[in-house]
C-alpha angles and dihedrals in degrees: 000000000000090000092060092050095034120051092015086058090051089059091046090053091046092054092047095048097044092044093054102035120092109199123208104228116222119240115229125200119216113304095358095105093049091051092050092046089053089051090053091055096045091049091064122091121233090254092053091049089049091053092052091050090048092056093045090051089049088055089054095242120165121229090263092048091048090055092049091047093051090049090051093049092047092051092047092051094047089057089055106038134079124247089274087062093246127115111216119208120220112272120240090258092050090048091049091049091050091050090050090056100050120102105200138049089237092057091046092051091047091054093049091045090051093051091046093050094044090050091060090066091053097089097177094038094232095134096257141083121227119193095257091054092049094045097046094047091048089052091047089054090050091050092046091057087059091055101258108167090198093054093045090051093047091050092049091053091048089054099043110024097081096166093048094229093137097247135083118236121202089247091058091051091048090049090052093052089047091053090050092052092047091051093050092242092118101055127182096041127130115292094207109094094220092051091046090052090052092046094052091050091049091051091050092047091050093053093044091053091053100039104034096092097178096037094233094137097251138075129236124200091256091054092049091047090053089050090056091055 
C-alpha cells in the first residue's frame, strides 16, 4: 500500500537525516531569542495558530504542555532559519552541484533523502520553510506516530501533492516512489533504470486500483484515508 511505502518512508528519511546532520547552533545574546520567538508567533495568521492548537489538542496536550511544546518548536526553528526567520531549501541547481561533488553512493542517497524530507515541510512548495509550516508538519509527524489516519493522510499529501490541488494524480505517486528509490529508502528494488521505472508505475497502478473508489483516475484525501483503514 502507499501508506506503507509513504509515511513510513518519511519517518525512515527523518531518522537518516537527523542522525547524519550536525547542526550549527545559533548563539543568542541576552533577550535576542525571546524577541525572535515573539516575532515567530506574531508572523502567524489566526488560522495558522488555530491549526497548531488543533494538532496539540489532538495529541492530548494540556495548556502547560502546549506552551512548552510551542517553545520547543520555536527554539528548534530559530536554530535552522536565517535572520529573516525563513529556512531556505537548496535550489535544484545547488542540489545538483552537491550531488556532483559526492564520492559515494551512501553520500548521494543521504543528500537525496535530506532534500526529500525537507521538502515535506514545505507545505506551499515555494522552496522555503516558514515557522507555521515547520511547526504544523512537526506536529503532524508526532500525531502520525500515534496512528492518526488524518495526520498520515495530511503528511502524504504534503509529500506528494506538488501542485497543491488537493488530489493525487498517478504521476505524483510515481514521482514519490522514484524519489524513494533514488534516496535508498526503498531498498531491494531493481537496479536497472528501465525496470525501476516499470516497477514504480506498477506500484502506483496497484494503489490507484485499490484506493480510487469512484474510478476517476485521481485520489482525494477521503479516499486515501479509507485506504489507510
